[in-house]
TIZA-464992 format. One record per residue (C-alpha): residue in one letter; x, y, z; residue number from 1. Coordinates in nm, 4 decimals. Each point is the difference from the previous one (the first is absolute). Last residue first. Example, Ala and Ser with C-alpha at 12.3 -4.5 7.8 and 13.67 -1.06 7.14 Angstrom:
2
aa_xx_yy_zz_i
S_1.3670_-0.1060_0.7140_2
A_-0.1370_-0.3440_0.0660_1
% end
This chain:
386
aa_xx_yy_zz_i
Q_-0.3341_2.5535_2.5895_386
E_-0.2074_-0.0287_0.3171_385
G_0.1603_0.1463_0.3090_384
P_-0.3013_0.1677_0.1580_383
K_-0.3033_-0.0580_-0.2212_382
R_-0.0152_0.2024_-0.3226_381
P_0.0728_-0.2959_-0.2277_380
A_-0.3628_-0.0280_-0.1131_379
Y_-0.1149_-0.3398_-0.1233_378
P_-0.2438_0.1092_-0.2666_377
R_-0.3705_-0.0332_0.0850_376
G_-0.2049_-0.2305_-0.2211_375
Y_0.0485_-0.0405_-0.3746_374
T_-0.3258_0.1852_-0.0797_373
K_-0.0388_-0.2082_-0.3161_372
D_-0.0072_-0.3221_0.1977_371
T_-0.0794_-0.2722_-0.2561_370
F_0.2843_0.0458_-0.2498_369
F_0.2381_0.1283_0.2686_368
R_0.0035_-0.3375_0.1730_367
E_0.1245_-0.1582_-0.3230_366
V_0.3488_0.1429_0.0689_365
R_0.0615_-0.2875_0.2392_364
F_0.1139_0.0800_0.3546_363
A_-0.2258_-0.2072_0.2254_362
E_0.1106_-0.3234_-0.1680_361
L_0.3706_0.0690_0.0614_360
M_0.0381_-0.2155_0.3121_359
N_-0.1598_-0.2928_-0.1841_358
Q_0.2840_-0.0173_-0.2529_357
R_-0.0769_-0.1552_-0.3400_356
Q_0.2762_-0.2368_-0.1127_355
G_0.0167_0.0314_-0.3809_354
F_0.3613_0.1006_-0.0602_353
I_-0.1075_0.3641_-0.0062_352
E_-0.1632_-0.0573_0.3358_351
E_0.3156_-0.1430_0.1573_350
A_0.2073_0.2940_-0.1269_349
V_-0.2556_0.2397_0.1488_348
A_0.0186_-0.1668_0.3417_347
E_0.3818_-0.0130_0.0107_346
G_0.0630_0.3620_-0.0926_345
L_-0.3101_0.1106_0.1895_344
F_0.1406_-0.1230_0.3315_343
P_0.3457_0.1508_-0.0530_342
A_-0.1439_0.3350_-0.1196_341
L_-0.2806_0.0407_0.2547_340
T_0.1597_0.2338_0.2532_339
L_0.1792_0.1978_-0.2687_338
G_-0.3097_0.0401_-0.2128_337
S_-0.2599_0.0826_0.2646_336
H_-0.2024_0.2443_-0.2141_335
T_-0.0558_-0.2733_-0.2540_334
A_-0.0091_-0.0761_-0.3708_333
V_0.0481_-0.3353_-0.1735_332
V_-0.1532_-0.0707_-0.3405_331
Y_0.0197_-0.3234_-0.2024_330
L_-0.0585_0.0471_-0.3749_329
W_-0.0362_-0.2926_-0.2449_328
P_-0.3657_-0.0365_0.0947_327
A_-0.0799_0.3470_-0.1403_326
Q_-0.3718_0.0595_0.0674_325
P_0.0179_-0.2192_0.3133_324
V_0.2994_0.1861_0.1487_323
F_0.2217_-0.2522_0.1806_322
G_0.0569_0.0556_0.3692_321
A_0.1258_0.2189_0.2810_320
I_-0.1395_0.3359_0.1109_319
T_0.0758_0.1056_0.3574_318
R_-0.2588_0.1960_0.1951_317
G_-0.0335_0.3782_0.0214_316
D_-0.3387_0.0038_-0.1722_315
E_0.1254_0.1959_-0.3007_314
P_0.3352_-0.1790_-0.0087_313
M_0.2786_0.2204_0.1413_312
A_0.3627_-0.0207_-0.1166_311
R_0.1524_0.2746_0.2110_310
Q_0.1951_0.2991_-0.1250_309
G_0.2874_0.1088_0.2222_308
V_0.0884_0.3663_0.0042_307
V_0.3662_0.0375_0.0814_306
I_0.1956_0.2141_0.2439_305
E_0.3748_-0.0417_0.0409_304
D_0.2852_0.1168_0.2226_303
I_-0.2095_0.1325_0.2866_302
R_0.2228_0.1236_0.2775_301
A_0.0596_-0.1284_0.3474_300
G_0.2702_0.1487_0.2213_299
E_-0.2286_0.0406_0.3001_298
T_-0.1221_-0.3575_-0.0482_297
N_0.1576_-0.1554_0.3076_296
A_-0.3406_-0.0630_0.1630_295
L_-0.3014_-0.1191_-0.1996_294
L_-0.3658_0.1125_-0.0082_293
S_0.0080_0.3801_0.0347_292
R_0.3103_0.0217_-0.2183_291
L_-0.1729_-0.2027_-0.2723_290
R_-0.3068_0.2238_0.0030_289
K_0.2066_0.3148_-0.0463_288
L_0.2076_-0.1699_-0.2707_287
F_-0.3053_-0.1058_-0.2015_286
A_-0.1457_0.3507_0.0188_285
E_0.3352_0.1460_-0.1069_284
G_0.0008_-0.2231_-0.3085_283
L_-0.3516_0.1104_-0.0855_282
A_0.0993_0.3658_0.0368_281
S_0.2818_-0.0698_-0.2434_280
A_0.3669_-0.1001_0.0234_279
P_-0.0662_-0.3538_-0.1302_278
A_-0.1565_0.1481_-0.3147_277
P_-0.3745_-0.0355_-0.0505_276
V_-0.1276_-0.2415_-0.2686_275
D_-0.2226_0.1557_-0.2675_274
N_-0.1173_-0.2540_-0.2582_273
P_-0.0336_-0.2802_0.2545_272
N_-0.2390_0.2214_0.1989_271
A_-0.0408_-0.0424_0.3752_270
T_-0.1769_0.2940_0.1684_269
I_-0.2469_-0.2062_0.2066_268
D_0.2866_-0.2398_0.0764_267
L_0.0951_0.2005_0.3082_266
D_-0.2629_-0.1870_0.2038_265
L_0.1736_-0.3276_-0.0848_264
A_0.3350_0.0861_0.1535_263
Q_0.2747_-0.2331_-0.1253_262
L_0.3692_0.0011_0.0835_261
M_0.2853_-0.2270_-0.1071_260
L_0.3054_0.0110_0.2261_259
R_0.3691_-0.0176_-0.0879_258
G_0.2521_-0.1861_0.2131_257
G_0.1422_-0.1916_-0.2970_256
G_-0.3378_-0.1456_-0.0953_255
A_-0.3491_0.1531_-0.0146_254
P_-0.1055_-0.0692_0.3574_253
R_-0.3702_0.0638_0.0621_252
V_-0.2045_0.3001_0.1113_251
N_-0.3694_0.0928_-0.0009_250
L_-0.0907_0.3509_0.1139_249
W_-0.2792_0.2055_0.1582_248
P_-0.2576_-0.2499_0.1254_247
S_0.2700_-0.2612_0.0697_246
T_0.1482_-0.2942_-0.1851_245
I_0.3447_-0.1349_0.0826_244
L_0.1792_-0.2688_-0.1998_243
R_0.2860_-0.2036_0.1407_242
S_0.3754_0.0125_0.0590_241
L_0.0442_0.3550_0.1260_240
R_0.2891_0.1309_0.2074_239
V_0.0669_0.3446_-0.1450_238
P_0.3431_0.1393_-0.0838_237
L_-0.1209_0.1423_-0.3357_236
P_0.0847_-0.0623_-0.3655_235
N_-0.1704_0.2677_-0.2196_234
T_-0.3770_-0.0132_-0.0183_233
V_-0.2472_-0.1551_-0.2462_232
A_-0.3466_0.1424_-0.0670_231
L_-0.3013_-0.1830_-0.1420_230
Y_-0.3049_0.1872_-0.1219_229
G_-0.3277_-0.1575_-0.1099_228
V_-0.2082_-0.0684_-0.3093_227
V_-0.2774_-0.2438_-0.0934_226
I_-0.2692_0.1327_0.2321_225
D_-0.0102_0.3513_-0.1414_224
G_0.2162_0.2828_0.1280_223
I_0.0118_0.1976_-0.3215_222
E_-0.2398_-0.1338_-0.2599_221
T_-0.0311_-0.2760_-0.2606_220
F_0.2661_-0.2613_0.0756_219
E_-0.1124_-0.3366_-0.1339_218
R_-0.2395_-0.2531_0.1471_217
V_-0.0189_-0.3627_-0.1082_216
P_-0.3184_-0.1179_-0.1684_215
V_0.0939_-0.2745_-0.2491_214
T_-0.1827_0.0584_-0.3279_213
V_0.0887_-0.2027_-0.3071_212
G_0.1094_0.0753_-0.3577_211
A_0.3560_-0.1260_0.0406_210
R_0.1289_0.3562_-0.0147_209
A_-0.2622_0.0800_0.2652_208
A_0.1724_-0.2463_0.2315_207
F_0.3172_0.2086_-0.0075_206
G_-0.1895_0.3227_0.0655_205
A_-0.1791_-0.1442_0.3024_204
T_0.3100_-0.1791_0.1309_203
W_0.2396_0.2989_0.0070_202
R_-0.0122_0.0160_0.3816_201
G_0.1435_-0.3492_0.0280_200
V_0.1522_-0.1321_-0.3229_199
A_-0.0136_-0.3687_0.0861_198
S_-0.1917_-0.1102_-0.3101_197
V_0.0700_-0.3635_-0.0805_196
V_-0.0220_-0.0922_-0.3683_195
K_-0.0559_-0.3535_-0.1296_194
D_0.0898_-0.2065_-0.3061_193
V_0.2673_0.2327_-0.1372_192
C_0.0993_0.1770_-0.3222_191
I_0.2498_0.2849_0.0134_190
S_0.0173_0.3385_-0.1673_189
S_0.2569_0.2770_-0.0271_188
G_-0.0777_0.3476_-0.1266_187
N_0.1494_0.1945_0.2910_186
V_-0.3502_0.0803_0.1292_185
S_-0.0787_-0.3665_0.0523_184
N_-0.2121_-0.2579_-0.1784_183
I_-0.1271_-0.3167_0.1640_182
E_-0.1369_-0.2809_-0.2163_181
V_-0.2407_-0.2432_0.1619_180
A_-0.0326_-0.3768_-0.0344_179
N_-0.2489_-0.2689_-0.1042_178
E_-0.0639_0.1475_-0.3487_177
V_0.1387_0.3547_0.0152_176
P_-0.1349_0.2412_0.2634_175
R_0.1426_0.3494_-0.0523_174
F_0.1187_0.2076_0.2954_173
C_0.0964_0.3680_0.0138_172
T_0.2510_0.2613_0.1170_171
V_0.2221_-0.1811_0.2489_170
E_0.2850_0.2137_0.1316_169
C_0.3413_-0.1674_-0.0206_168
G_0.2714_0.2040_0.1687_167
T_0.1160_-0.3226_0.1644_166
R_-0.0089_-0.3566_-0.1319_165
V_0.0736_-0.2853_0.2404_164
S_0.0154_-0.3549_-0.1426_163
V_-0.0762_-0.2445_0.2815_162
G_0.2281_-0.3041_0.0026_161
A_-0.0414_-0.1287_0.3544_160
D_0.3193_0.1726_0.1123_159
R_-0.1353_0.3243_-0.1479_158
A_-0.3186_-0.0296_0.2051_157
E_0.1795_-0.0940_0.3216_156
G_0.2293_0.3013_-0.0429_155
L_-0.3012_0.2219_-0.0667_154
M_-0.1512_-0.1362_0.3190_153
H_0.3033_0.0990_0.2054_152
A_0.0424_0.3402_-0.1639_151
V_-0.3723_0.0754_0.0389_150
Y_0.0167_-0.0769_0.3726_149
K_0.3152_0.2070_0.0457_148
A_-0.1576_0.2935_-0.1854_147
P_-0.3127_-0.0176_0.2174_146
Y_0.1721_0.0098_0.3406_145
V_-0.2918_-0.1543_0.1824_144
Y_-0.1684_0.0751_0.3307_143
A_-0.1237_-0.2303_0.2731_142
E_-0.3068_-0.1177_0.1878_141
E_-0.0197_-0.3069_0.2202_140
T_0.0272_0.1739_0.3400_139
F_-0.2694_0.2609_-0.0383_138
H_0.0796_0.1995_0.3147_137
A_-0.2852_0.2165_0.1244_136
I_-0.0056_0.3276_0.1923_135
L_-0.3159_0.1537_0.1478_134
Q_-0.0721_0.3348_0.1637_133
A_0.3026_0.2012_-0.1156_132
D_-0.0631_0.3563_0.1204_131
D_0.3194_0.0095_0.2068_130
S_0.1786_-0.0334_-0.3348_129
L_0.2682_-0.2636_-0.0351_128
V_0.3277_0.1473_-0.1224_127
A_0.1486_-0.2987_-0.1780_126
D_0.3728_-0.0722_0.0297_125
P_-0.0300_-0.3378_0.1736_124
L_-0.2913_-0.1217_-0.2151_123
L_-0.0614_-0.3610_0.1095_122
A_0.1223_0.0693_0.3544_121
S_-0.1965_0.3261_0.0086_120
A_-0.3107_-0.1874_-0.1144_119
Q_0.0402_-0.2439_0.2880_118
E_0.0213_0.2897_0.2458_117
R_-0.2981_0.1725_-0.1589_116
T_-0.1966_-0.3224_0.0398_115
V_-0.0694_-0.2384_-0.2870_114
E_-0.3142_-0.1382_-0.1636_113
E_0.0884_-0.3122_-0.1945_112
V_-0.0170_-0.1141_-0.3594_111
G_0.1083_-0.3092_-0.1925_110
Y_-0.3003_-0.1186_-0.2001_109
G_-0.1809_-0.3075_0.1316_108
L_-0.3299_0.0971_-0.1617_107
S_-0.1634_0.0859_0.3330_106
K_0.3067_0.2121_0.0784_105
L_-0.0594_0.1920_-0.3228_104
R_-0.3584_0.0774_0.0966_103
S_0.0832_0.1204_0.3506_102
I_0.3004_0.2065_-0.1071_101
R_-0.2015_0.1487_-0.2852_100
A_-0.2806_0.1047_0.2353_99
R_0.2489_0.1635_0.2379_98
L_0.1642_0.1839_-0.2891_97
D_-0.3293_0.1343_-0.1321_96
R_-0.1153_0.1115_0.3456_95
V_0.3339_0.1673_0.0709_94
H_-0.0041_0.1699_-0.3399_93
P_-0.3471_0.1406_0.0678_92
D_0.1080_0.1106_0.3518_91
H_0.3158_0.1880_-0.0986_90
V_0.3525_-0.1035_0.0981_89
A_0.0773_-0.3364_-0.1578_88
I_0.3585_-0.1218_-0.0443_87
E_0.0749_-0.2922_-0.2311_86
V_0.3183_-0.2053_0.0351_85
H_0.0946_-0.2247_-0.2921_84
G_0.1935_-0.3245_-0.0056_83
G_0.3650_-0.0731_0.0602_82
L_0.0939_-0.1080_-0.3506_81
G_0.1464_0.1954_-0.2892_80
L_-0.0145_-0.2341_-0.2978_79
W_0.2029_0.0120_-0.3224_78
G_0.2591_-0.2670_0.0643_77
S_0.3419_0.0273_-0.1679_76
D_0.1584_0.0837_0.3355_75
D_-0.0650_-0.3539_0.1268_74
K_-0.3291_-0.1655_0.0988_73
P_-0.1159_-0.0381_-0.3579_72
S_-0.3618_0.1065_-0.0579_71
L_-0.2171_-0.2840_-0.1276_70
L_-0.1705_-0.1382_0.3101_69
K_-0.0542_0.3418_0.1571_68
H_-0.1329_0.1432_-0.3241_67
A_-0.2397_-0.2934_-0.0397_66
K_-0.1439_0.0572_0.3484_65
L_-0.0776_0.3646_-0.0792_64
G_-0.1526_-0.0960_-0.3341_63
A_-0.2226_-0.2619_0.1642_62
R_-0.1100_0.2650_0.2498_61
N_-0.0905_0.2236_-0.2914_60
I_-0.1915_-0.2867_-0.1608_59
D_-0.2055_-0.0594_0.3142_58
F_-0.0741_0.3641_0.0801_57
Y_-0.1382_0.0434_-0.3517_56
P_-0.2107_-0.3161_0.0371_55
F_-0.1190_0.1322_0.3412_54
P_-0.1452_0.3286_-0.1233_53
E_0.1951_0.2026_0.0981_52
K_0.3585_0.0970_0.0692_51
G_0.0291_0.1282_0.3557_50
N_0.3649_-0.1040_0.0270_49
S_0.1011_-0.2583_-0.2568_48
N_0.3551_0.1289_-0.0167_47
I_0.2973_0.0939_-0.2132_46
W_0.1020_0.3657_0.0273_45
A_0.1619_0.0900_-0.3304_44
Y_-0.0339_0.3795_0.0260_43
S_-0.0106_-0.0245_-0.3785_42
T_0.1637_0.2207_-0.2603_41
S_0.2274_-0.2494_-0.1801_40
T_-0.2658_-0.2715_-0.0265_39
T_-0.2356_0.2424_-0.1741_38
G_0.2303_0.0162_-0.3014_37
G_0.3758_-0.0543_-0.0279_36
G_0.0214_-0.3522_0.1394_35
P_0.1291_-0.1432_-0.3260_34
F_0.0592_0.2601_-0.2752_33
A_-0.2122_0.2273_-0.2209_32
Q_-0.2967_-0.1289_-0.2008_31
D_0.0580_-0.3470_0.1428_30
L_-0.0174_-0.3403_-0.1653_29
L_0.0756_-0.3426_0.1470_28
I_0.0093_-0.2795_-0.2603_27
V_-0.0653_-0.3470_0.1382_26
E_0.0348_-0.3481_-0.1490_25
A_-0.1924_-0.2053_0.2539_24
G_0.1511_-0.2905_0.1933_23
K_-0.1207_0.0432_0.3571_22
Q_0.3104_0.2014_0.0902_21
A_-0.0835_0.2289_-0.2926_20
L_-0.3464_0.0680_0.1391_19
R_0.1381_0.0615_0.3496_18
A_0.2611_0.2483_-0.1197_17
A_-0.2436_0.1933_-0.2199_16
I_-0.2571_0.0178_0.2799_15
T_0.2638_0.1355_0.2388_14
V_0.1289_0.2542_-0.2521_13
G_-0.3528_0.1244_-0.0639_12
I_-0.1015_0.0330_0.3638_11
A_0.3020_0.2004_0.1162_10
G_0.0037_0.2204_-0.3082_9
A_0.0930_-0.1246_-0.3440_8
G_-0.3262_0.0712_-0.1832_7
V_-0.1218_-0.2122_-0.2911_6
V_0.0424_-0.3755_0.0390_5
A_0.0060_-0.1644_-0.3427_4
I_-0.0590_-0.3750_-0.0062_3
R_0.1058_-0.2818_-0.2326_2
M_-0.1318_-0.3434_0.0992_1
% end
């Protein structure tokens, strides 16, 4: 079987590797270069925290477990372990956090309420506000260094014989007999049996070239649900080995002593076409919040600000499956790409080889054919959600 996987982000490279390891002839195409799209501008917090309904929780937890099984334990590993500490100050957040703790405990998820003293041991340089009413430690959660993950999976893909073609933007498809011809903007064409779309936020436009509708949101207005700021600091003498989420700032290690910052309320001005400079009012707002949360940050500066663009299906839930109107096309799109990548890589490869996966039944594109309202999108405006 000859298969083209389009999109060389975390999900695409994993699917390509798993397909080739199962015996397929795989061509991996990307309009730019591996890991250069949404994967490169992600907060990369891997979790199943508050993800509803249950099938979505279930696959995210499977992704979290898969990461821990796959990531090497030496310096080549891509996981930052140690869990995630969430601090709640205001009553609505406290109620939400308490309800999540109760539900997640009932599902066997690693979470515990901690005292201020325990929180100080987990976060030795944190300045814990006197207003903190509830603090939770989600012990299973982690963060990913996206480039290291892509590098590892790209290595597996190449070792399995995957042909990687960069700078190759697909322009159209043409079914021919029992196959499909793919044409690209550089004038090249290939003929394959199946196509896997793993293009993330470009899914709607990509599917339209195949003559089908797959409802994935695109950026339309400043501050909408698909965009958000990330800021990265200079190296700092801060003891931090896990994620922190709080009402005013989320922080995680970014490698080499640097910190990655996220403040969801600031996202109301996010515009990928107009990104503020590090030495801007936005940068100063990040620094002010950082200095109020972590000690030893007097010398902090913002070295980089990016606007991440999320892949967001219209109802917020993952899409995974063949498109009935174009049975040669398998589409994957999800907001939780880095969490789900190792799980989806294996599950999608199994489905393409004919082994339907029960855990993906809730995520077929057919659901949009009967529910024209699409339901309520999964909003990432909760404390800490990427």
